[in-house]
C-alpha positions in Angstrom: -9.4 -30.9 -11.4 -10.2 -27.3 -12.1 -7.5 -24.8 -11.1 -8.8 -22.4 -8.6 -8.5 -18.7 -9.3 -6.4 -16.3 -7.3 -8.3 -14.1 -5.0 -7.4 -11.0 -7.0 -8.6 -12.6 -10.2 -11.9 -13.6 -8.6 -12.5 -10.1 -7.3 -11.8 -8.5 -10.7 -14.0 -11.0 -12.5 -16.8 -10.5 -9.9 -16.5 -6.7 -10.2 -16.7 -7.0 -14.0 -19.8 -9.2 -13.9 -21.4 -7.0 -11.3 -20.9 -4.0 -13.5 -22.9 -5.5 -16.4 -26.2 -3.7 -15.7 -24.4 -0.4 -15.0 -22.6 -0.7 -18.4 -25.9 -1.0 -20.2 -27.2 2.1 -18.3 -24.0 4.0 -19.0 -24.3 3.3 -22.8 -27.9 4.7 -22.8 -26.8 7.7 -20.8 -23.9 8.4 -23.1 -26.1 8.1 -26.2 -28.6 10.5 -24.7 -25.8 12.9 -23.7 -24.3 12.7 -27.2 -27.6 13.7 -28.7 -28.4 16.5 -26.2 -24.9 18.0 -26.2 -24.0 17.2 -29.8 -20.7 15.8 -28.8 -18.9 12.6 -30.0 -19.0 9.9 -27.4 -18.8 7.0 -29.8 -15.4 5.7 -28.5 -16.8 5.6 -24.9 -19.9 3.9 -26.1 -18.0 1.3 -28.1 -15.7 0.6 -25.2 -18.7 -0.3 -23.0 -20.4 -2.2 -25.7 -17.2 -4.3 -26.2 -17.2 -5.1 -22.4 -20.8 -6.2 -22.6 -20.1 -8.4 -25.7 -17.2 -10.1 -24.0 -19.3 -10.9 -21.0 -22.2 -12.1 -23.1 -19.9 -14.3 -25.2 -18.2 -15.8 -22.2 -21.5 -16.5 -20.5 -22.6 -18.5 -23.5 -19.9 -21.0 -22.8 -21.4 -21.9 -19.4 -23.8 -24.8 -18.9 -27.4 -24.0 -18.0 -27.0 -24.2 -14.2 -23.8 -22.2 -14.2 -25.4 -19.5 -16.3 -28.4 -19.3 -13.9 -26.1 -18.9 -10.9 -24.0 -16.2 -12.6 -27.1 -14.4 -13.8 -28.8 -14.4 -10.3 -25.6 -13.5 -8.4 -24.0 -10.9 -10.7 -26.0 -9.8 -13.7 -29.3 -9.4 -11.9 -28.1 -9.3 -8.3 -25.0 -7.1 -9.1 -22.9 -9.2 -6.7 -25.2 -8.6 -3.8 -27.7 -11.4 -4.1 -27.4 -13.8 -1.1 -26.6 -17.4 -1.6 -29.7 -18.3 0.4 -32.0 -16.5 -2.0 -30.2 -17.8 -5.0 -30.4 -21.4 -3.8 -34.1 -21.0 -3.1 -34.9 -19.5 -6.5 -32.9 -22.3 -8.3 -34.0 -25.1 -6.0 -30.4 -26.0 -5.3 -28.4 -26.1 -2.0 -26.2 -23.2 -1.2 -23.2 -25.4 -1.4 -24.2 -26.5 -4.9 -24.8 -22.9 -6.0 -21.4 -21.9 -4.7 -19.7 -24.9 -6.5 -21.4 -23.8 -9.7 -20.2 -20.3 -9.2 -16.6 -21.4 -8.7 -16.8 -23.6 -11.8 -18.3 -20.8 -13.8 -15.8 -18.2 -12.7 -12.9 -20.5 -13.7 -14.4 -20.9 -17.1 -15.1 -17.2 -17.5 -11.6 -16.3 -16.4 -10.2 -18.3 -19.3 -12.4 -16.5 -21.8 -12.7 -12.9 -20.6 
């Protein structure tokens, strides 16, 4: 049986996954700012790139359905996509989507 995550761990992991799109935007903004203002922001850029790489690598460990649920809920939906919409788009029940989310978060927590 899969160990369930503590509520704090779940919240932190969900926040990290939900920030994925923002991290990509921040990297582009920092690169642009670096060019415009001629300042060195390489450390800030690298920090965000490492976070994205950790998320990408961890997501590769998920099975196809888990990856779809995590992508719909967090990466594309930024944590705000409803289970009703996710279940409709994936042709799965809400319960099954939620089960896949729990399984995926447990796997991701071990890796990230």
